N, C-alpha and C positions, 0 to 999 in steps of 0.2 A: 770959640774955645775948642782946642783939640780935643778928641774923644778921651785921650789918656789923662789929660788934665781934669776933664769932667769926672771921669771914674774915679781919679784920687781925691777930688774934692767930695764927692759923694762917701767914698769910704771914711775919710777923715771926719766928716760931719754926720756920719751914721743916718743918711738919708733913706726914705722909702720912696719908691716910685718906678718909673719906666723911662729908659734911655731909648730913643728911636733914632736909628742911623739909616739914612736914606741915601741912595746913589743910582741913578739911572733906572729906577723902577725896582730896585732891590731894596728891600727893607728888612733890617735886623732890629730885634728888641732885646733889651738887656733889662731884666728885672732885678731891683736890689731892695733888700730888707735889712734894715740897720746897716747900711753901707756895704753889705755883702752881696755878691751877685748869687741869686737863687734859682734864676732860670734864664736861658737865652733862647731866641728862635729867630727864624729866617723865613720869608716868604718865596725864596728862590728854591726852584727845583733842585733836588740833590743836596740841599743843605737844611732839610727839616730835621728835627731831633729823630723822629721815627726811622727815617732813611739812613741817618747816621748809625743808630742802634743796629739796625739790620745789616749794615755794611760790616760792622765790627763784632759781631756776636752770633750766638748759636740759635737765637730766637727766630721762630716762624713768623712771617708777615701777619698771618690770622690772629695769633696770640697777641701780638702787639696792638693791632687794630682793636681787639676786643678790650685789651686793657686802657687803651685811650678812650673809647666810648664810655667805659665803666667810670673813668675818672671824671669825664665830662657830665656824666649823668649824677654822679654822686658829689659833684662840685668839689673836688679834691685834687691836689697836685698829681699830675701824671707819674711824676717819679715815685711819689708815695705809693701809689696804686701798684706800680711795677715791683716794688719792695713787698708790699702786702701779699701779692700773688706769688711770692718766692720765685720771680723770674730772674731776679738779681739780688745779691746782698748790697748794703748800703755802700760798701766799700767798691764793689764791682761798679755800681751805678755812678758813684762819685768819680772814679777814674774816667768813665765814659763822658760824664758831663764836663770834666775839666778838659778833655781832648777836644770835645765838641766846642766849648766856650773859646778854647785857644784859636781853633780853626776860624770860627766866626769873627773874633776880635782882631785876629791877624789881617783878615780880608778887610774890615772895616777901618782898621788904623791906616791901612795903605791907601785909602781913597783920599786923593788929593783935593777934591772939591764936593766932598759928601756933606750932608746936612746932619747935624747932631741936635737933638732936642730932649730936654729932661722934663718930664712931668711928675712933680712931686705929688705924693698922696697915696691912696689906697691902691693895692695891687689887685689884679684880678683873682677870683677865688681859685683857679687852677694853679696859682704859684704861690699863694699865701700859706705861711707855715710849713712849706715843704721840709722834707728831710736833709736836703742838701744846701749848705751854705759854703760858698767858694771865698777864699782870701783874695779879694780883689787886688791888693798890692803885689801879691806873689803871682797872680795870673798876668797882670800887666808886665811884670819883670820877665816871666817866662816867654810872653809874646815878643818883647823886644830883644830877648836873647835869640829866639827863633830868627827873627828878622836879620840881626847882625850875623848869626851863623850862615845864613843863606848869602848874605853879602860877601863874607869871607870865602865861602865855597865857591862862589861864582868867580871872585877875584882870583883864586887859586887855579882856576881851570884856564885861565886866559894866557 
């Protein structure tokens, strides 16, 4: 089943669980709660959430690392800890997470021979009940639009 179909099915049926997308050693995880994407992650260097936040924000690496360690120690969502520490507003963080999720999904959707697996059930404590829930259908649409825009842009340059 293609990743987009899997995401739409999870959204429509309001599932909880984790999608693992794997391709040549790269692994991306998409965590869903009630069908909504609540967190995404990647094991690929340069694609981790902390690296993405540092690239596009005013935050110093030490403050971000401290917030991550605190969230792990407190067994709470990293995003919730960032908001509690007033490092971001919920709106700012939601915009960052949307951009991050689009980037990871764009990459995973383009994998021609990737492996996608959904494990239904309990989410890890660091993502459960987080403050941000993304509209899965809107995100998929935005990724497809981005893919089509790139194709059109490439076609116009020829």
